[in-house]
N, C-alpha and C positions, 0 to 999 in steps of 0.2 A: 627423369627426376632425380634429384641429388639424393644419394643415401639409397639404403636397401629396404628401408621401412615406408610402406604405403602410407600416405597421410590418410587416405580413406579407411584404412584398416585400423590406424592409431585412433582416429577421432570416431569412427563408427558412423560416418557420414561424409559427404562431400565437404571440402574446403569451403567457408563461407567468405565472401569477398565483397566489400562495399567500395564502389567507384564514386569519388566525389568530384563534381564540376560546378562551375557557376550556371552554366546552361548549356544547351546543345547548339548554340551559335558558334562560329568560328570555323576552324578547318582541321588540320591533322589531329590534334588531341582529341577532339570530339569524335572524329571518325575512328580512332583507335578505340575509344571507349564503347562506341557502338558495335564495332567488330567484336570486341570481348564479350559483351553481352549476348551477341548472336551466335558466336562460334565456339565459345568454350564448351567442353563436354559437361553437361550438368551432373554426369555420374562422379566427375572429378572435382569440379568447382561450381558452386552455386553463387551466382552473381546478382546483386542488386545496385541500382545506381541512386545517388543523392544529388539533387539539384537545388541550388538556391532559387531558380526560376525555371519553370516548365516551358521553355521556349527555344526555338530554333529549328533549321530546317530539317534536322535529323530526328525529331520528335516522332514522327510517323514510322520510324524504322526501329523502335524499342517497344518492348512489353510494358504498357502503362502500369500493369499489376506488379511490376518489379521496379518501379520508380518512385522514390520518395521526394516531396518537394518541400521547401520552406513555407512557413505561413506568410501570406502577402508578400510573396517573392516578387512579383510585378512591381509593387510599390517600393520596395526597399532594395532590390538587387538587380537593377537594370543597368548592365555593365557593357552594353553594346557600344562600339565605336573605338577611336584610338585610346591606346593605354594612357596617354597624357591627359586624356578628358576624364579619366577616373581618379586622377590624384588632386581632389578638391577635399577640403577639410570636411565638408559634409559627408561625402561619400566615404572617405577613410574612416572617420569616427563611427559612422552608421553601420559600416561593415564590421569594425572591430568590435562592436557590441552585439550585434544581432546574428551575424553569420556564424561565428563559433558556437553559439547557443543552438542555432538550427542544425549544424553539423553534429553537435554532441548529442542532440536528441535522435538524430538518424542513426548515430553508433549504437546508443542504448537500445533502439528499437530493434536493430538488426543483428546485434552482438556478433559482428564479423571477427573472424581469425585474422583476417588480414584487411586493411584499409589502404586504398591507393587513391591519392589526390593529383590533380593535373594542373601544372603550370604554376608559376610564382605567386600570383595573387591568391589562388585557391590553396596552394600548399601552406602560405602564412595563416590563412584562416582555419585551416584543419589543424595546424599545429596549435593555435589557440584553443580549438575545440577539444583537443586531447586532454588538456589540463583538467584535473580534477577527477579523472576517470579512475585513477588508482589501479588496482590489480586487474580490472575489467578493460585496460587499454589494449585494442589490437596491435598487431604488429602493423607499423605504417611504412609504406613506400611513397616517397616524394617523387613523383615524376615529372621530370622537366623536358620540355620540347622546344626550348628556345635559348637564345644566348642571354644569359641572365643579366650580365653587366650592361650589354647594349640596351635591354629592355629598361633596366633601372635609369640609365643615362636619358634614354628617350622619353620616359614617363614623368620624370621628376622636374619640378618647376625651377630648381636652384640646386647648387652643389650641397647644401646642407641636407636638403631633402634626400638627394641621392645618397648621401653617407649613411643617413639613418635608415633608409629602405634597404641598402646592401648589408648593413650591419644587422638588421632584423632577419634578413635572407639567410646570412651566414648561420645566425643562432638557430633558426628554425630548421634548415637542411642538416646542420649537425645533430640535431634531436632525432632524424628519421633513423628507422632501422636500416633502410636501404634508400639510396637516391639512385633513381633510374633515369639514364640518359638514353636518347634514341639514336645517337650516333657516336662513333668512337672518338673523334676529335672533340665532341662536346663533353664526354666523359672526362677527358684530359683537361678540358677548359675549367670545367666545374670543380674538379679536384683541386686545381690550382687557384682558382679565383676565390673560392669559398673556404678553401682550407679544409677539405673533407679527407676523412680517412679512406684510403683506397680500398680498404676491405669491404667498405660500405657501398662502394660505387659498382654499378652494374650497367650494362648496355643492352638493349633489345631494339633494333631498327624497326620503324613503322611497318605494320603489315600492309601488303598490297593484295587486294582481290583481284588477281589477274583473270580469273574465269569470268567474273562479273563485267569487268572492264571490256574484255574482249567479245562478250555477248552483246554489248550495247554500241558497238562501233558504226553501225550502219543506220542509226536513228537520224531523223531529219534534223536540219540546223535552221530554225527559224530565225530570220534576220541576218543570215550569212551574206558576206559581200559576193559579188559576181566576178571576182577575179582571185587568184592564188593569195593565201594569207599566212602571215606570221602569227604566232598565238602566244600569249601569256596568260597567267590566271592567279588570282590572290587578292587579297583585301586591298582596297585603294588607300593604303596607309603609307607612311614615311618608310617603314621598314623594307617594303617591297620595291622602292625605287622606280616606279612607273615612269616618272619624269626623265630618268637617265635613259630608258628605253624609246620613250617618244622621241627625245632629242636624237638619239642614236638613228632611229628610223628616219628621221628628217635629214640628218647629215648623210646618210648613206645613198640617197637617192632612190631607195627600193620603193618608195611610194609611187614612183612612175609605173610600176608593174604590179605591185602588190598592196594589200591592205595589212594594217596591224589590227589584231582583234584582241580586246581586252575582256576576260571574264572576271567578275567579282563587284563586290559593292564596297562602299566606304567613304569616309569623311572628305576625301581629297578629289571627288568626281569632278566638281565644278572647276577647281583650278587645273585640273588635267585637262579638261575640255578647252580652257581658255589657252593653255600652253600649246596644245595641237594647233589651234587656230592661229595663234601668233607666230608659229613657225611654218605655217602655210600648208599643213598636212591634214587640217581638220576633217575634210572630207574623205580622208583615207584612213582614220583611225576610229575603229567602231567599238564602242563601250556597250557591251551586251548585258552587264549585270550578273547576278547569280543565276546558274543554270544547273538543273537537277542531274543533267547528263553532260559533263564537260568532256567525256571521252570521245564522243563523236566529233567534237571540234578539234580534239587533239589529233585524232586519225586523219583528218582532212587537212590539217596544217602541214606547211612545207617545213616549218621549223617551230619548235617550242623554246622560247626564251624566258628565263628567270633571273632579272637582274639585282635580286634582293641585296641589302646591306648587311643583314644577318639571317640566320636561319637556325633550326635545330636539326631536322631532318626533313628536307623539302619533299614531302609526301607527294605533292603535285607533279613534281618532276619525274619521280619514279612511276607514277601513273601514266604520265606521257609516254615513257619507255614502253610501258605495257600496251600502249595503244598503237606502238609502231612508229613513234614520232622521233627524229633526231634532236638531240638537246644542246643548248647553249646556256651555261649558267655562269653567275658570278662567282669567283673563288672566295666566297664569304665564309665567316666562322658562324655557324658550323654546319657541316653535313654533305655539301656537294660532293666532296671526295669520297664519301661512304656510297652515294648514289651512283656515281660514274667512275670509271677508270679513265682518267684524263687522257685525251687523244684516242682512245679507243671506243668507248660507248657514250662519249659526249665530249663537248669542249669547254673550256673555262676561259673567262677573261677577268681582269682586276675589278674589283668594287669600285663602282662611282666612276669608271673610265668610259666616258661617251665615245671618244675616238676609237678606242679598242673594240668596244661592243659594235660600232658601225661597221668597222673594217671586217671583223669576223663575221657578222651577218651577212655583209656583201660576198664574202668568200664563199660561205657555205651555200647561199641561195644560188651563186654562180656554178656550183659543183654538185649536181645531182647524184653523181656517184659517190662522192664523199658522204652526202647526206644518207644514202642508202646504206652505206657500210656502218654508220654510226647507228643508225636505227637497227640494223640486224644484230650487232653487238649488244645494243641496249635491251633488245628482246630477250637475249641470253641472260644479260646481267640481272635483269628485273626478277628472275626466278629465284635469286637469292633471298628475296623479301616477300616470298609467297606467303599468303596468309595463314595457311595450316602450319607452316614452319614457325612463324612468329607467334601465333596463337598458342601453340604448344611450348614455346619457351616461357611464355607468361604463366601458363599452367604449372610448369615446373617451379618457377620462382614463388608463386602462390604456395605451392605445396611445401616447398623448402622452409619458407617462413612459418606457415602454420606448424610444421613439425617442430621448429625451435620454439614456437610459443607453447607447445605442448610438452616441451622438456625433452624432446628426442633430437639427439644430435645426428 
């Protein structure tokens, strides 16, 4: 913990923290929130969660007694799907009116010392929700887990909307007490792209529950192909560049001996099916959908590939390392270089480069010794992100801000 004074001693109780999210759909950000709910020491930090909608595959992993939800959330706050689908006048105006009021109500009910919101959309709504609270305003952490500029460009229908969105994002993030990134190059990028004060920028990598992952490696794989396979996992959306991987798989000729397994759901499923069929590899590309245990799939895969156009901290890649799988990642902004040491615990290829990806996939599949070396180095590397270390870093940050809020430097 920063400083010599204990937050619990100063406050006479644990630090109260409120986590704000739209729902428990999604991936890395939602998993971080669930880990914090379940792993923070309640003697140090008392955590509650506020959701606009009580939905998502992680709902059964949190204590419902510590979760607050917005009234009529299913009606007003259904944000599933690609970011671009959310940028409609009805959704934008509806969110701008209702969601801040819902978050403000949650803040008043829980009276947190520290509030942390996740991702750009929720951060903007939390910023609006904080207005009017006066002296009862908690310290606010705007946690960002993605490349904000890329998200704005992808979700906005035109340049004017993108400029307005980015302008509002800059204003909101500059109002936060702390902006928290989950990779070091993202922290640099956010500071530069949003004009943030470096003193307010912090970085904590996503926590990886290595023990749980390794305890689930031997589960059965319903629907697994009867041949060796290459694996990827992530939402079937533009950001994740599945079409680049499918094209590289077809170009590499690896379909003659291997399958390509894709875990995840999303709006691009149909067009990816069509692409695989058009390229003549449809029968060798297996779309599995969302699975509760991706780690057993990772463990059985000969190679894990993540061809994303942008990331924050690619948690799924770190989880694959914990499962003992060699990694091949796109060198996107941001996060892959936090996860791996290039050439040691994983390999990188340029973003959107089908030929480079096809070549590197072929090289690695043809070289089992190289894959084994990458996997062994990855198994050591992932210990840097162990959940106990990362969760303790969060506890330290929460206590530091609570002390500042109590007037103790």
